[in-house]
C-alpha positions in Angstrom: 13.8 1.1 41.6 10.2 0.8 42.2 7.9 1.2 39.1 6.9 4.5 40.5 10.5 5.9 40.7 11.3 4.3 37.2 8.1 5.8 35.8 9.1 9.3 37.2 12.8 9.0 35.8 11.7 7.7 32.5 8.7 10.0 32.1 6.7 6.9 31.2 3.6 6.2 33.3 3.1 3.1 35.3 0.4 2.1 33.1 2.7 2.3 30.0 5.2 0.4 31.8 2.8 -2.5 32.5 1.8 -2.5 29.0 5.4 -2.7 27.8 6.1 -5.5 30.3 3.1 -7.5 28.9 4.2 -7.0 25.3 7.9 -8.1 26.1 9.3 -4.5 25.0 10.6 -3.6 28.6 10.3 -6.4 31.2 11.2 -5.4 34.9 14.6 -6.5 36.3 12.7 -8.3 39.1 9.1 -9.1 40.2 8.3 -9.6 43.8 6.9 -13.1 44.1 4.7 -12.3 47.2 3.5 -8.6 46.2 3.9 -8.9 42.4 5.5 -5.3 42.4 7.8 -4.7 39.6 11.5 -3.3 40.0 13.6 -1.9 37.4 17.3 -1.4 37.1 18.8 2.3 36.4 20.4 0.9 33.1 17.0 0.2 31.8 16.3 3.9 31.5 18.0 4.3 28.2 15.8 1.6 26.7 12.7 3.2 28.3 13.5 6.6 26.9 14.1 5.1 23.4 10.7 3.4 23.6 9.1 6.7 24.5 10.7 8.7 21.8 9.7 6.1 19.2 6.1 6.4 20.3 6.2 10.1 20.0 7.2 9.4 16.3 4.0 7.2 16.3 6.1 4.1 15.6 3.6 1.1 16.1 4.6 -1.0 19.1 5.1 -4.2 17.1 7.9 -2.2 15.0 9.5 -1.1 18.2 9.8 -4.7 19.4 11.6 -5.4 16.2 13.9 -2.5 16.6 15.0 -3.0 20.3 17.2 -5.9 19.7 19.0 -4.5 16.8 22.6 -3.2 16.9 22.7 0.6 17.3 23.7 1.3 13.7 20.9 -1.1 12.3 18.5 0.5 14.7 19.4 3.9 13.5 19.0 2.7 9.8 15.5 1.3 10.7 14.3 4.5 12.3 15.6 6.5 9.2 13.7 4.2 6.9 10.5 4.6 9.1 10.8 8.3 9.2 11.3 8.5 5.5 8.2 6.6 4.8 6.4 8.9 7.3 7.5 12.1 5.5 6.4 10.5 2.1 3.0 9.7 3.7 2.7 13.3 4.9 3.6 14.7 1.5 1.0 12.6 -0.2 -1.5 13.5 2.4 -0.7 17.2 1.8 -1.1 16.8 -1.8 -4.5 15.3 -1.3 -5.6 18.2 1.0 -4.4 20.8 -1.5 -6.5 19.0 -4.2 -9.5 18.9 -1.9 -9.4 22.5 -1.2 -9.2 23.5 -4.7 -12.0 21.0 -5.5 -14.3 22.3 -2.8 -13.7 25.8 -4.2 -15.0 24.7 -7.6 -11.6 24.2 -9.1 -10.6 20.6 -10.4 -7.0 20.4 -11.5 -5.1 18.0 -13.7 -2.0 17.6 -11.6 -0.1 14.9 -13.4 1.0 14.3 -17.0 -1.6 12.2 -18.6 -0.9 9.7 -21.4 -3.4 7.2 -23.2 -2.9 3.8 -24.7 -4.9 1.3 -26.8 -5.7 -2.0 -24.8 -6.9 -5.0 -27.0 -9.4 -7.7 -26.2 -7.7 -9.8 -23.3 -8.0 -13.3 -21.6 -7.3 -12.8 -18.1 -6.7 -15.1 -15.2 -7.8 -13.3 -12.0 -8.5 -13.5 -8.3 -11.0 -11.2 -6.7 -11.4 -10.4 -3.0 -12.7 -8.1 -0.4 -9.8 -6.6 1.6 -9.7 -3.8 4.4 -6.8 -1.5 4.7 -3.5 -1.1 3.1 -1.6 -4.1 5.1 -4.2 -6.5 3.8 -4.1 -5.0 0.3 -0.2 -5.6 0.1 -0.7 -9.1 1.7 -3.2 -9.9 -1.1 -0.8 -8.5 -3.9 2.0 -10.6 -2.5 -0.3 -13.8 -2.6 -1.0 -13.3 -6.0 2.6 -12.8 -7.2 3.4 -15.9 -5.3 0.8 -17.7 -7.5 2.3 -16.3 -10.7 5.7 -17.5 -9.7 4.3 -21.0 -8.7 2.6 -21.4 -12.1 5.1 -19.7 -14.3 2.5 -18.1 -16.5 3.4 -16.9 -20.0 3.9 -13.3 -20.1 2.4 -11.2 -23.2 4.6 -8.5 -24.7 4.1 -4.8 -24.1 2.0 -2.8 -21.7 -1.1 -4.8 -22.5 0.6 -7.9 -21.2 1.6 -6.6 -17.8 -0.3 -7.8 -14.6 -2.6 -5.3 -12.8 -4.7 -4.8 -9.9 -8.2 -3.5 -10.3 -10.0 -1.3 -7.4 -13.5 -2.0 -7.9 -14.0 0.2 -4.7 -11.8 2.2 -2.3 -9.6 0.1 -0.1 -9.0 1.7 3.5 -9.7 1.0 7.0 -13.2 1.8 6.4 -13.9 0.2 2.9 -13.1 -3.2 1.6 -12.9 -2.8 -2.1 -13.1 -5.4 -3.6 -9.7 -5.7 -5.3 -9.0 -7.9 -8.2 -5.6 -9.1 -9.4 -5.3 -10.0 -13.1 -2.6 -11.4 -15.5 -3.2 -11.5 -19.2 -2.5 -14.8 -21.0 -2.4 -15.9 -24.5 -6.1 -16.6 -25.7 -5.2 -19.8 -27.4 -3.5 -21.1 -24.1 -6.3 -19.5 -21.8 -8.4 -22.7 -21.0 -5.4 -24.8 -20.5 -3.8 -22.3 -18.2 -6.8 -21.9 -16.1 -7.2 -25.6 -15.8 -4.0 -25.9 -14.0 -4.4 -22.9 -11.9 -7.4 -23.6 -9.7 -7.1 -20.4 -7.5 -7.5 -18.2 -10.6 -10.6 -17.4 -12.6 -10.5 -17.0 -16.3 -12.5 -14.0 -17.8 -12.4 -11.9 -20.8 -12.0 -8.0 -21.0 -12.9 -6.0 -24.0 -10.7 -3.8 -25.8 -10.7 -0.1 -24.7 -8.4 2.8 -24.1 -6.8 4.0 -20.9 -5.6 7.2 -19.6 -2.7 6.7 -17.2 -0.1 8.4 -15.0 3.4 7.0 -14.4 4.0 6.8 -10.8 7.4 5.2 -10.5 8.6 2.4 -8.4 8.0 3.5 -4.8 5.1 2.1 -2.7 2.1 4.2 -3.3 -0.5 4.9 -0.4 -4.3 5.6 -0.3 -3.6 9.2 -0.6 -1.5 9.1 -3.7 -4.2 7.0 -5.4 -6.9 9.6 -4.5 -4.8 12.4 -6.0 -4.0 10.5 -9.2 -7.3 9.1 -9.5 -9.0 12.5 -9.1 -6.6 13.9 -11.4 -7.4 11.4 -14.1 -11.1 12.0 -13.5 -10.6 15.8 -14.1 -8.8 15.0 -17.2 -11.6 12.9 -18.5 -14.1 15.4 -17.7 -12.2 17.9 -19.9 -12.3 15.7 -23.0 -15.3 16.1 -25.0 -15.1 12.9 -27.0 -14.6 10.1 -24.4 -16.9 8.0 -22.0 -15.6 6.2 -19.0 -15.5 2.4 -19.4 -17.0 0.4 -16.5 -13.9 -1.6 -16.1 -12.6 -0.5 -12.9 -9.5 1.9 -12.1 -6.3 -0.1 -12.1 -2.8 0.0 -11.0 -0.5 -1.6 -13.7 2.8 -3.2 -13.0 5.2 -2.8 -16.2 8.7 -3.9 -17.0 10.9 -1.0 -16.7 12.0 0.8 -20.0 15.1 1.9 -18.3 16.6 -1.3 -16.9 16.0 -3.8 -14.3 12.7 -4.0 -12.2 9.4 -2.6 -12.8 7.3 0.4 -12.5 3.9 1.2 -11.9 1.2 3.3 -13.6 -2.4 4.2 -12.5 -5.0 3.9 -15.2 -8.7 4.7 -15.9 -10.3 2.8 -18.7 -12.4 4.8 -21.3 -14.1 4.4 -24.6 -13.6 6.8 -27.5 -17.1 7.7 -28.0 -18.8 11.2 -28.0 -20.9 12.1 -24.7 -24.6 11.9 -25.2 
């Protein structure tokens, strides 16, 4: 089949077929050595239609390339995983849209259960960096966790000893934070630990209180963070006896209280002082 015939039967444009050939997604069965014309086999229509359907689901081309070689059952599992993540993202964006609509109408809601905790003075080993977009943010987090595993840093007990990430600014495709990953360490060992961990910087954090929302173990996207952060801010505005502490909003990873693994909470630091 010529590229024109194949395009008609697959409902893909010739432009798309040329792109998919260049990316190794759907190479033609034969290319004429003289004319350079592409020719396809009818048996390739099934793969072409699969690619077209996945693109309608807005699956990235790189992900499609990883799906195509899979056995049908595994490919089905992967599509299910992708769609579940898409639905979760849609749900979080819907929640953010609803919150913004209320906020624009003059109503600020506390949409989550808010708890508070006391955080003592701490010595922290940290790494801080500007990152753009969710993928870069997750890659930065994986890099930090790899450092923790390499150096086997001692863990402090309780919530105050959990490692955490501070968002000093929004991290999105338009904004690059920065982000800072931190691991509390015993004060009497801090200098020695910093000396053997050259990638990490030692600094102190003063005692404060935190208002926080438990957000479970799932991956949290930017829309989720916006809703939780705004909910925490709305809660803070309703408290007559606190002042925000300029310590950065943070995502804390805590040992699970219910078994194996970890769970996350999103927190804003504050000081228990009357407003002026």
